[in-house]
Structure formats: C-alpha cells, structure tokens
C-alpha positions as CSV (number, residue, x, y, z in Angstrom):
1,M,-47.4,68.3,-16.3
2,F,-45.1,66.0,-14.2
3,D,-42.8,68.9,-13.3
4,N,-45.8,70.9,-12.0
5,L,-47.0,67.9,-10.0
6,S,-43.6,67.3,-8.6
7,D,-43.2,71.0,-7.6
8,R,-46.6,71.1,-5.9
9,L,-46.0,67.9,-4.0
10,S,-42.5,69.1,-2.9
11,R,-44.1,72.3,-1.5
12,S,-46.6,70.3,0.4
13,F,-43.9,68.2,2.1
14,K,-41.9,71.3,2.9
15,K,-44.9,72.6,4.9
16,I,-44.7,69.6,7.3
17,T,-40.9,69.6,7.5
18,G,-39.7,70.6,11.0
19,K,-42.9,69.4,12.7
20,A,-42.4,66.9,15.5
21,R,-45.8,65.3,15.1
22,L,-48.5,65.4,12.5
23,N,-51.8,66.8,13.8
24,H,-55.2,67.2,12.1
25,E,-54.4,70.7,10.9
26,N,-51.0,69.8,9.4
27,I,-52.5,66.8,7.6
28,K,-55.5,68.8,6.3
29,E,-53.4,71.5,4.9
30,A,-50.9,69.2,3.2
31,L,-53.5,66.9,1.8
32,S,-55.4,69.9,0.4
33,D,-52.4,70.8,-1.6
34,V,-51.8,67.2,-2.7
35,R,-55.4,66.9,-3.8
36,K,-55.3,70.1,-5.9
37,A,-52.0,69.0,-7.5
38,L,-53.4,65.6,-8.4
39,L,-56.6,67.0,-9.8
40,E,-54.7,69.5,-11.9
41,A,-52.6,66.6,-13.2
42,D,-55.9,65.0,-14.4
43,V,-56.0,62.2,-11.9
44,A,-59.5,60.8,-11.5
45,L,-61.5,62.2,-8.6
46,P,-62.3,58.8,-7.0
47,V,-58.6,57.9,-7.1
48,V,-57.7,61.2,-5.4
49,K,-60.4,60.7,-2.7
50,E,-59.2,57.1,-2.0
51,F,-55.6,58.1,-1.9
52,T,-56.0,61.1,0.4
53,G,-58.3,59.2,2.7
54,Q,-55.8,56.4,3.2
55,V,-53.0,58.9,3.7
56,R,-55.1,60.8,6.3
57,K,-55.8,57.6,8.3
58,R,-52.2,56.5,8.3
59,A,-50.7,59.9,9.0
60,Q,-52.8,61.0,12.1
61,G,-50.5,61.2,15.1
62,Q,-47.4,59.9,13.4
63,E,-44.0,61.3,14.1
64,V,-42.3,63.0,11.3
65,S,-39.1,61.3,10.3
66,R,-36.0,63.5,10.5
67,A,-34.7,61.6,7.4
68,L,-37.4,63.2,5.3
69,N,-36.0,65.9,3.1
70,P,-38.1,67.4,0.3
71,G,-35.0,68.4,-1.5
C-alpha cells in the first residue's frame, strides 16, 4: 500500500516539475492525483479534504523550487 501511495505521489510531483510558477490548473491536476492516491490508501475523506484544501491555499502563485526533485 505504501509503495503504491509513494509511486502515485511521485508521479504527481513530476507533473509540476519544470514549471516556473504554480497556477490554478497545475495545482488542480496535481491535487486530484494526490486526492485519489490518499483515498486509495484508505485515508479518511475529511482528512483528505482538509489536507488538499490547505495545500491548494498555500500553493497558489508560489514559485517552484529548483531544488525539488521527485527522484
């Protein structure tokens, strides 16, 4: 289960790698994948909603760090 979750989250981060700035569409796509991965890992829906909501608020308009490497 943890390997699957890790793989799904890594794929989500790879999608935003190389972007200069995070926009609504980037965030929406990445968080959709994260949400699916967490739900498949049996994380409670209220926890998933709270987590993705907080990430969405903090990520909007942020620059992507060049130090981030999904590998």
